[in-house]
N, C-alpha and C positions, 0 to 999 in steps of 0.2 A: 550462676555467672562468674561473680568477682572472686568467691571461694578459687574456680578455675582458673580465671588467669592470673592470683596469686601464687595457686602452687605450679602453674608453669615460669611465672617469674622465679620460683625458688626454683627452680629446676632449670636456670639460664646454663643454654648450651650452642654451639655453633652447628651447622648446618654447613656440614664440608663438604665441597664436589666430589660425586662417585668417581670410582676410576676406572667406572664404563663408560662409557655415551651412550645416548640413548638409541635402543637398540628394539628389532622384534623378539619376541623368545626363539623362535625359528632360524634365526642366520647363526652364524659363529660368535661368540665371546671374545673380543679384543683380549690384547693382551696385556697386564695390566701394567699401569702405569704409574710413577712413585709421584708424582706430583701432575696435577690437570693440566691441558695444552692452553698455553698461552694464548691469550685473544684479547685483542685490544677492546676497551670500554665500546658499549652503539652510542650512537653521535644522535645528537639533540633529534634529529628529521627522523630516526630509525624507532627513537623509543615515544615520539607523539605518536606515528601512524600504526606501534602496537599500541599503544594505549587508547586511542581514537578510534582502532578499526574496530566494524560492528561484528554482530556475530553474524549475520546473515549477508557478509560480504562474499563474493566465489575469488576473489583475488587475493592465494596466498604466497605467490610465489618469492616475494621478495624477505617473507619470514622461514620462506626454507631454509635460504643462505645464512639462518640465524640458531639453526638446530645444535648447532656447535655450542653457543653460548646460552640457549636456552635448557641443556642438559645441566649447566651447574649455574644454582641459583643466586650463588652468593656473587657470580660477574654480574650476573644481571641486577643486583641489587645495588653492589654499585657503581656500576653507570647510573642508575637510579638515582640512588643520592648525589653524584655529583651533579644532575642534572636539574636536581628539587632544590638543590642549596642556592642556584641560579635563580628559579623561579623564585622560590618562597626563603627569603634570607633569614627569617626568624628559626629557620630549623638549624638544630645543634649542629655545629662542624666537628666534627671527630679528626682525628689527624691521619693525614693523607697515606695511604698503603702506597707502599715502594712499584715502582711502574712495573719492575723485574719478575716478581713469583704472584702468579693468584691465589696462591695460598695466603699473601699476604692482607689481598683483597678482604679476603674470607673473615679475620681479625677485626673487623673496624664493623663486621656486621653482625646481630643477635638472632634468635630465633623472632618467627610470626609475632608472639607475644607484643615484645618490645615496639612492635609497630602497630601497636593497636592504641586507638585512643577511644576512653569512654566517652558518650553522649549522656547524663544523668537529664533526665524529662522533667519536666515542669512539674509534673502532678508527682507527688510522691508514691501515688501506687504505681504508677509504669514502672514499666524495666528498663534497665540502661541497654544503651547499644553499642559494639565494641563496632569500629571503624578502622578500616586500614589505612594508612598514611599514604602519600604516593606511591616511594620505594615499593612496599608490601603490594600496591597495584599494580605494578609495573612486572614485580615477579610473578603473580598470579596469573596475569594476560600472557606474561610467556610461557610459564605450565600451562596454561590451556590452547597456546597457539601449540609448545611440542606434543600433546595429544590429540590436537585437530588432524595434526601432521600424520600421525598412528591409527588413530580410528576412523576417520572421516573417510578413508578410502572403501573402509569394511562397514560403514554404518547401512541402514535399510533404505531405501527410493520413499519409503513414505516414511520416514523421521524427517520431520522437517526441521526448518531453524526458523522459519519465517507464516506469520500467522496469513498473510495472503497469499502465500503459496499453499498453502493447509487447505482455507475454503476455497480457492480457485478448482483443486483438485476434487475436492467435494462436490462441488457444482457440477464435475465432470464423469461423476459416475451414473451409468445409465445401469434401468432396469431395477430399481432396489425395493425390495421387500420387506426384509426386519432390519432394522441394527439397533444397538445398544453403547452406550457409552460406560465403559470402565470407572466405577465412583471409586476413589482411593477416597480413606477418611484421612480428615486432618490430623497428621502424626509429625514431630519432629523425626529429621533425616539422623539418626541415631548411632553409638557405637556398632550395631549389630548388621545396620548399613553400611555403615561407615570398610567395615571388614570385610563385606564381598563386597564391595567398589575398588577396592584396594588388592581383590585378590583379585580381580577380572582384569586391573590394568597389569599387574604383574605378571600376566597371561601374557602378553605381547611385550611390554616393556621391563627391560633389564637392567633398572638402575636401581639398586636400594637405598641410595641416598635420595633419590628424587621420590621414592617411594614414603619414604622417613618423612620427606618437608612435607608432602599429603595430609600426610598425619596431622603432622604439625598443627597447620593451618585447622582441622578440624578442632583439633583440641584444645588450642587457644583461643575457637569461635572467630576465627577470621574469616572463614567459608561458617555458614551457618542456616540452615534454609527448613521448609518444610513442608514437605507433599503433600498431595489435597487440596493447598490453599488455593489463592488467585491472586501468589506473590508472583510467580514465578515467571519468566518474560517478560516484565511488565515495565522495566528501566526504572526501579527506584533505588533509593541507594539504599536497603539495608541488605540489597542483590547484590551478589559476587560475579563478577566480569565470568568467574571459571564454572560457577554454579550449570549453564544450560552446558556445559561439553560432560561435567560429571555426571550430571542425570541421563543425558543420552547413550554416553557409557555404563549406568547403571540399570539403563532398562534394556540392556542389550538384548538379554536372553527373553525375553519378551517380544523383541522385534523377532528373534529368533524361530520362537514359538507361533508366531505371524506367518511366516514365511515356510515356515513347512507344512502348517493349516493349509497355505493359499495352493503349494505346488499339490499336496493330493487330492483338492477338492478340484484343481486344472484336469491333472490326470486321468481323472472317473467321470470329468466331464467333457470330451472334449469340443471344438466348434466344429459346425458341419460346412463343410467346404461347396456345397452346393447352394447356388445366390439364386436360386429360383425358390427354397423353402425359409420362412420365416421361423431361426431358430434364437431362443436366447439362452443360453448355456449358462449352470449355476458357477457363481463368480462370487469369489470373498474378497471384499475391498478394506485397508485398513490405513488410519492415518492417526499420527502420534504427533504432538507437537508440546516439548518437555515431559510431562506426567501426567498429559489428556489425549487417551485414546478411546477412540471411535472405530469402530469398525459394523461394517454394512454387508450383507449376503443377496443375493440374486437368486436363495432359495428357501428351503424350508425352515419351519421354525424350529423342528429339530436338529436340524445342521447348525442354526445359529444356539441353540441352547448347550450343544457339545463344545463348538467354538468357546462360547463364554466359560465354560467352564475348565478346559484347558486353560487361556490363561490365566483367568483365577488361580487356577492351582500353581502357573507357574508362578507370581506374585507372591502366593501367602508362603507358597513350599521353599524356593530357590532365591526371593530375593527379603524374603520376610517382611512384607508389607501389607498390612491391616484393610480389606477391602471392605466396601459396604455393598453388600449383594441385594438390598432390595435396591436400592439406587442402583443397581448395574441389572437393573429386568430388562426384557425385550420391549422392545418398541415394534408397531407398527411402522413400516416407512410411507406407507398411506396415508394411513387415517387420523397417526398422531406428531407430532414434530418432539425435534429434540433439541436440545442447545450444545453447544461445541462451538469454544473458543468466543461466545459470546453471543452469538449465532444462530439463531432459529434454521434448522434445515426439515425438508418434507420432500417426500417423491409426488410429484405431482406429472398431470397430464403433459404432454406438449402442446399444447394447446391452453391450456392456463398459461403457461410461458411466452407463450407468442397466440393469445387470441386473435380470430380476425377481424375486420375492421364493419364497425357498426355501417348503419345508414348515414349515419349523421354524420361520420368522420370518411367516409368515400363522396360526400357530396360538397364537405370543406374541400377535401384535395381535389377533387373536380375544380370546381371553384378556384383554388390557387393555380393548379396548372394555367387556368385560362388566362389569370391575373399575369401570370407567367410568361404565358405566350403572348399575351398584349402587348406586355412590358418589352419584351423580345424584340417586338413587330415595330414598338414606336421607336426603337433605338435605331434599327435598321433601316427605317423611312430618314430618321432624321440623317444616318452617315449619308444615304443616298441623296438627300439634299443638299448636305453641305457641298461633295460630291460635285455634283450637277452645278451648283452654282460656283464652285471654285473651276469647271473644266470652263463654262461660260467666261469666267473673267479673264484665264488664259488665251480660249481661242480672239475674242475681244482684244484683248493688247496686241496679241500678235497681226491680226488682224490690220491693225492700225498703222501698225509697225509697218507692213505692206504696202499699205495703202501713201505710207512715206517715203519711198521709192527704198525700203531698205532689206538687205541681206541677209541672208543668217545661214550661217556655214558649222557644219555639224563632221566630228569624227566620224560617225557612223551612219547607217542611214537607218531610220528609225519607222520605214515604211512595213517591217514585219511585226515590231512592235505593237504597232497603231491597229494592223489587222486584227493581231491578237488578244488585242484590250476589246475592239470592237468586236468579236469573233464572239468571248468571255461573256460581254453581255447585253450579246443580240441572246448567246445561247436562256443565258437566267433569264431576260424579259420572256420569251417565248415559253422558259418550263414555267414561271411565275404565272404567265399567262393562260399555263391549259391547268393550270391549278383552280384557274374558279368556275365553277359549275357552268355559271348563267352565260360567260364566254361559249365554253364549247355548245350549247345548248343555242347560242345566238347563231353560229354561224355552220353548226348541221342542219338548222333547219333554213337558212339561207341557200345551203350548195344543195340543199335534199328535194330543195321546194320545186314543182313544175317539170318534174322526171319524164318526157316526155317519149323515153327510151325506153322506158317499164312497159309500154303496152302494147301487145303482141302482135299487129299489125305492121307496125312501126321497127318491129326488132327484125319481123321477117326479111326488109327489103334492105337491110344494111349492109355490109359486111359481118362474117362473125367474128372477126378482130376486134371490129370497134363494139360491137359487143360486149368482147370477154374484157377488154378494157375498161367500159364503163361500170359493170359488175363489179371488179378489183377494185376500182376508185369508192364503188357504191360501198362496197366489206371492209375498205379502210378507212371511211368516210363514218362507219358504225361503230369501227374497234374503235375509234380514236376520239369520237368528239359525241357519239352517245350521250347524253347522260342519263345517269342512272334517277329514277323516279326518285322523290323523297321516301314515301313510304317501304322502295324495294334496299335505297341505303338504311334507312333505321331498323329494317327486318335484320342484315345482312350485319352489323353493329350487337344488336341484341344477342342475337343467334353467338356471335363470336364471346362474348362478355358471359352467356350461359355456358358455355363449354367450359371457356376459363373456371369459370368458378365451381365447376361440376368438377375438375380436374383438381382442384385445389381442397373443394370439400372432400374429396378419395383418398388424397394426397394425408388431411389431417384425421382423416378417419381409418386409415390404416394407421399410425404413427400412434394414436391413441390407443388401438388395439394391442398393439405390440410395442410400445416402447414407455417408458418412467423418465424424466428428469427432475434431476434435483435442484430445489428451489431455496436458496438462500434467505431469510428475510432480518432485518432490524428487528430486535426485541422490542415493541413496541411500548411495554408499560413501564419494563424498565428503562426506557427511555425518559419517558413523563417521570418517572419517579427522581430517576436523577436529576430532570431539570427541576423539578420541586423541592429538593433534595439541598440541592444549592445554589435556591432560594432565585430564579430566574423566573417562577413565575409563583403565582397567588396558588389561592386552594379554587381558584375556579377556571384556572390554566392561562391568566393572563401574564402580560410581562409585567414586572416590578422590577423596583431599583434595590441593589445589595450594598447597605448600609455602610459593611466594614470596607467597601473599596473607597467610601467617600476621601479619606486621608492621602488616597493616591496622587500621583499628575496625572493629568487629562490623557498623555499619551500614553501614559502605565494601565488606565482604567481601559482603554481602546486594546491596548497590545495583550492585555489579560482574557479581554473577549477573544480577541482575532485566535490567541493563542488553544482557545477552548474549541473555539468553532472550525478552526484550520484541521487540528488532530480529527474532530469528529468525522468529518469530512471524507479526511485518507482512512480514516479505521472501516467506515461502513459504504465507503464508495463501490464493494464489489456486491452489495445485496443489490435483491430484486425492489424491495419498497424505499429506496435510498432517497425520493422524491420526498419520501417525511423527514427527514433528516435534513435535506436542506432547508424545507419549510420552520425545521425549531434554528437551525442556526439564522438563515436570509430573515425569521422573522420574531422570535422569542429573543434570542439572543442580542439581536441587535436593536430590538427599541429600551430590550432591559439595559443594554448599556445607553441607550440614549438619557431613559428614565433617570439611571444612577447621575450621567454627568448633569441632566437637569435639578435633578436633585442639591448638587454637590456646591453649584452657580446658584440659586436660590431662582430658577427660572421654569417657564413652560415648556413641554417637551417638544411645540413647533421652533421655539426661539432656539433651542440645543441642535434640533434637526435645519435650522436654518443659517447657525455658524457652523458645525463639525458637517454639512450639508449629507447626501444619504449614504453618500461611500465612509463616512467615516475619518474623514482627514481632517489631520493635525501637523501642527509645524515645526520640523526638528530644532536643535541648537541653531542651524544658520538660516532658519527662516523659512526653510524648503517647507511644501506641502509633503507630507506624507500618507500613503493608503495601507495601513497593517490589514486589516478587520476586510475580508473576503469578498467585492465587489457581487451584483444582483445579478449581473451578465457572467463572471466568473463563478459565482454557486450553479447557474440556470446549465452553464458549458460542461461542469463537472460530471462523471459517471466512470464504467472500469475501466479507467485504460491506466491508472498506478501500479505501476509491478514492482513499488520497492515496497518495502514492510516501514509501517508508519511509525511514529515516534507515540509510546502508549498516552493516555489521553489522562489516565487516572492523577497526574501526580498535577496535572495543569487544575483540575476539577477541583481537588481537596488541598492545594496551597493558594494563597497569596503570598505577594512581597510588599511589605509596609515600608516605603521610604524613609528614613529619619533625618532629623536636621542635627547632624552632627560636623563640627567644624573639622574633625581632625580629619582631614585625607590623605595620611602619612599609609596608611593600611596596602597591602599589596593587591591586587585581584587576584581571588582566589581558586579562577577557573584553572585546569592544568594548564600548565606552557603559557600561561600569558603574565610577564614580567610588568606589565603596565601595575603606578602606582595613583593615578587618578581616578578614583574612584568615590563611589557611593557606599554606605551601608544600609543595606536592608536586615531587616525583620520577618522571619516565616513566621505564617500564622494558617493553620491547620483547620479543616472545615469540620474534622469530628471531634475536634476539643473545645472549638467554640461551638456545638452544637451539646456538646458533651453527651456523644452518642459512641458506643463503643463498636466496630468496623464490623467486630466476629457476630454482633446481632441481628441477624439477616430481616425480622423483623421492621427492624427499624431504618438499616443501612441496605444499601441499594445490592442486589445480590450480584455476586462476582466484579463488585468495585472493589480495585486493591486500593489501599489509603499507606501512607505515606508514614512512617514510626513517629512516634509523638515523640520521642524522645528529640525531634527536632522542631518541635513547636517552642518557638518565642527567641530561635537562637537568630546571631544577627552573623551575616556573612559580607562581607564586601567583592562589589564587584564593577568594574570597566561599566561605560556607557555598553559600548558593543555588547557584553555578554549579559548584560541587565536585559537587555533584548532581545536577545537570543534564546534567554532563559525564560521572559515573560510568552515567546511566540513557539516556544518550544523544538524549536532549533538543537537544545543541548538538555540535559535533564540534568539534577540532583547527583546522576554518576561521575558528570566531567568536572565538579567542583571538590576541591578539597576540603571535607566535610569535617577535618580532625583544626583545622586553625581556622574555627569560630572568633569572631572577636568578642570582645566580652563586654558591654556596653551597659554601664549601669544609668 
């Protein structure tokens, strides 16, 4: 890598803006221009929005107006340099470019290799890591925005940029029978891949200067990543902002092949339009998140094997990507599980996802509804009592004033209002009275007793009109006041309950025989291994203190635990067994934090809980109590309602920030677009270096858990209080920090 950087520096050259703007290949080429179009540098707000926008944001309207600048990397770098020097005075100040010609601005810029800084790891066997400076990062983000404007409208619908969106789509797949995950071997994105990537871009972008600039990014290792690993899309500092866009463009042939396969299968197996027939047509579903590809079918195994062979052929023949055929084997969606994006998926019956209520649950629900009705009745009686007392007080007061001879004058007549009120009260009282079976039975017995008119000899001597009137009265009496017997009411309720239960059973049986639904579960063993690896629990699975955190402040300890817990809750909130993650966060992480605080202050766990309370409250600089760790009630109310893509949890679990006792506070905050100088020096400590474990060794590391590059271990950075808190809590990541300006503390 060092030789490559030295070679790129030796062949120093400028990336001049191309003579043609960014356009599609089908559009007519504009006339060549002698000089690029003059455009003002980007403002600070535009640059900050450009750098901080996520890959998952759907709002790109502001960046469409920046496309003329994005086609000229030199102009974008010029604006970036101008803004970065205001935020970081330590950057060298080159001569100011003339404001009249855009070509003069390019003279002050160099190739991407001159905007890279090498971070040497603390261990001799470690590999150095090149980091781009803020101007280069802005240019790379600008290039990503320009490519997204061209390729995003043409992307496949199953090529997702957010993890939660991909997981929700997999959960919605119906009647899955077979699935497989394309296992790409861990390999570097080398020159052969770059050549094919640039060929794909050149088919839609007619700008040789822009393509040459992208090639320089790969040659100088400003953009370097591996396929088949677990670092892509994790927000790690060694990952470029341009990576996700380039990976999606690179895998576009695979998406086209999957779309062709789906279209062929759908044409051969049309859906029947008869609603009276239960028909499940053969369908093919695909999900791709960067280099992770999952294919699900509802057809035969031979069809699934054919689809897999076609996808692997495209990867190996057209993209020159090595695929692990054994790892890409076909699995039964019903009897086997498959892991995708850190979550286990399996096709189960609908009754498994929505099981019927047990007898104990039914009794508990009846008890709860009864208590709820009694509480509502008590509140209603209390309101009636207060209303009656208030009415009596008002009537008593008015009666006393009338007796004293006082007269009342009203601008309106209240007789109608009073009549309406009393009528409503009377109707409500009668309706409430007739709800009581005891009252109805009493009045029926009272009115129906002694009915001598039912005797035949008496009825013959009376007028027919009287007899008919009496019979109608008895019918109405029986209809309204005849109480239903207790056993008859019980039988009716039981009959209705049995009918409802039979309908529910019939519906569940039909669904279980005709449908399958995808279940998403948290890998319990991997979570337990991650908890044990980080030191939250001991070998018995009980919470334990983490002694590496004893040198931190109380607030930083709580914020570190809160950052891990909140990111886990956000990441796994769409899983079926999310309750297990809630237990891990609410119990293991919370009490591990209590034990760490108790170990630091040399007190007992009870004393730590009584001081910090169960919610882990800590006072800020102003003396106001703040709660950073999620409360038990907040954790209990969490569920599958988070629509935004979560921040990755890997950096929070494997990185710790140790505050240094340094008197020098003249260092600026290294967070992008922050010019504060009241900062604190922190040292980065990585978990894998402390444990002396290689993250690539799955036997000692957690499978699927990525790690921050070891070159950042023991590096010092200056942060203001706000951004230090945001970094611990997970609101920002190391990608939001200028890693090229680390502080050298001896």
